[in-house]
N, C-alpha and C positions, 0 to 999 in steps of 0.2 A: 764292533761293540762288545764289551765284556759284560756278560750277565752275572749279577751277584748270586751267591748261593741261595739267599732268601727268595729271590725272583725265580730261580730254577725250582725250588721246592714248591712254591705256590703254583707254578705252571704244572708240575706233576700232579699236585692235588686236584686240579680241575680237568686235566687232559684225560679224556675218556677212551677206553678201549672199545671200539665199535665192534658190533656183532659177537660180543663176548658176554657170557653169563657165568656168575659163580653162585653156588648154592650152599646152604647150611642146613643139614638135617637136624631137626629138633624133636624132643619129646616133652610133653607137658602133662601134668596130672597130679594125683595126690596119693599119699599113703596115710592110712588111718589105723590107729591102735586102740583097741577097746581097753578100758581101764579096769575091767573085771570088778573085784570087790571094792576097789577104790572109786568106782563109778557112782555118780549121784544123778539126780533128776536132770540137772542142766549141764553136768560135766561127765558125759559118758565116754568120750573119745579124745584122744590127743591126735592131731593130724598135721600133716605137712603138705603144702601145695608148692609146686616148683616148675621151672623150665630148665631143662638140661640138654646137652648134646646127645645125639642118638646113640653114641657109644660112650656117653658120660664125659665127653671132652669139654674143656673150658670155653664157654661162649663169649667171654668178655672181650675177645678179639674183635667182635662185631657188635655186641650188645653193651650199651652204656649203663642202662638201669632197667629194672622191671617193676612195673606198678601193679599191685594186686588189690582189686576192689572187692572188699568183703561185704557181708550183709550188714545193713544199717544198724543192726542191734549190737555190733561190736564197737568197742571204744576205738576211736580213730580208724574207721573202716578202710581208709585208703592208706595202704602200706607201700613204701618205696624201698626197694632193695638196690643198692648201687654197686655191689661187688659180688662176685661168685662165692659160694653157690647161690643162684638166684632162686631162693626158696623162702617160705614163711611158715612158721609153726604156730598153731593155736590149739585151743581145746573148746569143746562144746558138745551139743547133742543133735543138732539138726543139720540136714543137707540143704544146699543152696547153690546157686550159680555164682561162680567167681569170674570176674572180668580180669583178664591178664593183658597188660599192654607192654610191649617191648619197645624201648627207645634205643636207637642205634647211634653209634658214633657219627659225627658230622661228615666223615668221608665215606660212610656207608650208605646211609639214607636219611633224609630229613623227615620222612614220613614214618610214624610209628606203626607197629603191627598189633592189631587187636585180636585176641583169642578169648575163647569162652570155655570154661570147664565146670561141669556139675560135680560139686564135692560129694563123694561117696563115703559113707561111714559104715554101711552094712553090706554083706555079701549079696551079689545079684540074685543068687538062689535063695528063696525064702526059707528053704529047709536048712541052709547052711548055719551052723552053730558059730557063735562068737568065740573068739580065742584071744587070749592076751599074748600068745606066742606068735601067731601068724596074723599079720595085718591085712587089711583090704587095700589092694593096689589097683588103681585105675588110671591108664595112661593112653595118650594119643600120639601118633607119629605124624609129622608134617615136614615139609621141606620149603625153606624160605629161599626164594631166588632173587638175586640182584642183577639187573641188566646193565651193561656198559659201565662196569666199575672204573674208577680212576686208576691210572698207573700206580699211584702211590698205595692205594688200597690193595691192589692185586699183589704188588711186591710184599706188602705186609702180611698177607694171609696165605700166600701160595704154598708155604710149607707147613701150615697149621693143620693138625689133624681134624679139626672141627669143620673145615671148609673144603668144598670140592671145587677145584679150578681146572679149566681146560688147559691143554698143552699149547703154548704160544709158538709161532713160527721160529725156526732156528735162527739164531743171531739177534733176536729181539732183545733190546736192552731195557731193564727196569731199574728204577731208582733203588739205592741200597736201603736196607731196613735199619733203623736206629738200634744200637746195641741194647738200650734199656728195654725195648719191647721183648727181645729174646730172653732177657733176664727175668722179666715179669712173668713170661710164659713158663719158665722153669720153676718159679716160686709157687705158682698156683696149680694145685692138682686136685680137681673135684673128685677123682677117683678114690680119694681118702675119706669121702663122705661115708659115715656109718650106715646110711640108708641104702648104699649101693647094693647090698646083698639081697634087697627086696625089689630092685628095679626090674621091670620086665625085660627079658632078653629078646630083642626083636631079631629073630633068626634070619630074616630076610634083609636086615639092614645093610649088610655088606653088598648084597646083590643090588639093592636100591642105589647105593653109592655108586657102584659100577655102572648101572644103567644111566644114572644122571650125568656122569662124566662122559659116557658114550654119546648121549643126547646132545650135550654141549659141543662135542667135537663134530658131530654131524651138522648141527646148525651153523657152526663156523665155516665148515667146508661148503655148504650150500651158499653162504653169503659170498665166499670167495669166487665161486663158480658164476654167480650172478653178476658180480663186478666184472669178471673176465668177459662174459657174454655181452654186457653193455659196452665194453670197450671195443670188442670185435665188431659189434653192430655199428658203432660210430665210425669205425675205420671203413667199413663196407659202404656206409652211406656216403662218406667223403669220396670214395673211389667212383661211385655211380654218378656224381655230379658232372655235368658237361663242362668242357674246358673254359667256357665263357664265365662260369660261376666260380672257377678256382682262382 
């Protein structure tokens, strides 16, 4: 029977890679600029809340859209951002908690990820003076892990700088990546974001990425050893059976 290309593509979309994990390091937080002489009682700061790659890489390879839930005092407090950079800018005077929901592409995960960030406008140190030149920056690092990705997803993200993937067994064949995906990746460069100069430099980020990749390889190796032990145990039990049961 000859399988159509559409059938093959659908099969790759749902075919899972057992005992495999991919991870996406992310940073979320806010930058707040004091308006100085332009500040008023209710408009003292201009701020931006965002979700970015740990090294400021494009997250749209896995993230479809991000929803920011602001304080109810804002007009249209639920803001949806459907393309990178996943950020939202506003102005105001008060600090409050922002709920951030990441929605992923259908081949990544059907479940959204909920994050919470407390908007900071003022320096942590009470003695710190406000400056129109140096903003307040508050960021958190996290790592989103996806277990048993589909072959199609793995093929799509395996060479993307925002995603950490383990090494698959030699000779393992993955579906080809559509050319338009590669073109889109080249067109989007979040590193051109003017806020980049203020982003926190997570000096341990590279080491965290390496540790995450090593952890995935160890987990895959453990899974392979377990399968081999199960197979050997089954063969041993078969050999112990009396001739009458064979």
